[in-house]
C-alpha positions as CSV (number, residue, x, y, z in Angstrom):
1,X,-30.7,-5.7,-23.2
2,X,-31.7,-6.9,-19.7
3,X,-29.9,-5.5,-16.7
4,X,-28.5,-7.9,-14.1
5,X,-29.8,-7.4,-10.6
6,X,-27.6,-7.9,-7.7
7,X,-24.3,-6.8,-6.3
8,X,-20.7,-8.1,-6.3
9,X,-21.7,-11.2,-4.2
10,X,-24.5,-12.5,-6.5
11,X,-24.4,-16.2,-7.3
12,X,-21.8,-16.9,-4.6
13,X,-23.8,-19.0,-2.1
14,X,-21.8,-22.2,-2.7
15,X,-18.5,-20.6,-3.7
16,X,-17.9,-18.5,-0.5
17,X,-19.5,-21.1,1.9
18,X,-17.4,-22.2,4.9
19,X,-17.1,-25.7,6.2
20,X,-19.0,-26.7,9.3
21,X,-15.8,-26.7,11.4
22,X,-14.7,-23.2,10.2
23,X,-17.9,-21.3,11.1
24,X,-18.0,-18.8,13.9
25,X,-15.8,-15.9,14.8
26,X,-13.0,-14.7,12.6
27,X,-9.5,-15.9,13.7
28,X,-7.5,-12.9,15.0
29,X,-4.3,-14.6,13.8
30,X,-5.6,-14.6,10.2
31,X,-7.0,-11.1,10.6
32,X,-3.6,-9.7,11.7
33,X,-1.3,-11.8,9.4
34,X,1.4,-10.0,7.4
35,X,3.0,-10.6,4.0
36,X,6.2,-9.5,2.4
37,X,6.5,-8.0,-1.1
38,X,6.8,-10.7,-3.8
39,X,5.3,-13.4,-1.6
40,X,2.9,-15.9,-3.2
41,X,-0.6,-16.0,-1.7
42,X,-3.8,-17.9,-2.4
43,X,-7.1,-16.0,-2.6
44,X,-9.6,-17.7,-0.4
45,X,-12.5,-15.6,0.8
46,X,-13.7,-15.5,4.4
47,X,-17.4,-14.9,4.0
48,X,-17.8,-13.6,7.6
49,X,-16.0,-10.3,6.6
50,X,-17.1,-8.4,3.5
51,X,-14.4,-5.7,3.9
52,X,-11.6,-5.9,1.3
53,X,-13.2,-8.8,-0.6
54,X,-12.2,-9.4,-4.2
55,X,-14.6,-10.2,-7.1
56,X,-15.7,-13.9,-7.1
57,X,-14.1,-14.7,-10.4
58,X,-10.7,-14.6,-8.6
59,X,-11.6,-17.2,-5.9
60,X,-8.9,-19.9,-5.6
61,X,-6.3,-18.1,-7.7
62,X,-2.7,-17.6,-6.8
63,X,-1.2,-14.1,-6.8
64,X,1.9,-12.1,-5.7
65,X,1.9,-9.4,-3.1
66,X,3.0,-6.1,-4.7
67,X,2.7,-3.8,-1.7
68,X,0.5,-2.6,1.2
69,X,-2.2,0.0,1.1
70,X,-3.5,0.7,4.6
71,X,-4.7,-2.5,6.2
72,X,-5.0,-4.2,2.8
73,X,-2.5,-5.7,0.4
74,X,-2.0,-5.0,-3.3
75,X,-2.0,-8.4,-5.0
76,X,-1.4,-9.0,-8.7
77,X,-3.3,-12.0,-10.2
78,X,-3.1,-13.3,-13.8
79,X,-6.5,-13.2,-15.5
80,X,-6.8,-14.3,-19.1
81,X,-3.2,-13.5,-20.0
82,X,-3.2,-10.1,-18.2
83,X,-2.0,-9.1,-14.8
84,X,-4.8,-7.5,-12.7
85,X,-4.1,-5.6,-9.5
86,X,-6.5,-6.3,-6.6
87,X,-6.6,-4.6,-3.1
88,X,-7.4,-7.4,-0.6
89,X,-7.8,-7.6,3.1
90,X,-5.4,-10.1,4.8
91,X,-8.3,-12.2,6.1
92,X,-9.0,-13.4,2.4
93,X,-5.3,-14.4,1.8
94,X,-3.3,-17.5,2.6
95,X,0.4,-18.1,2.3
96,X,1.3,-20.7,-0.4
């Protein structure tokens, strides 16, 4: 069997691309945003920051905040009938 070459961001050139009006520095408001437990959030990656980024298969999904771990949030997302727990930086989350 052939081994795949590449890391977690392989084949994500189009998926994580920003619009031409969104390029540049990271918004400090989005970096410092806070969420409450049980709040619905949408997973939308900010490609300028790799810290706390989720696997690309979860891009665009809706999840629920379970708690906080350091700077990041513990988000549960449904994936194929199962609940998966992801630890995501707040830059990659949006309130729904």
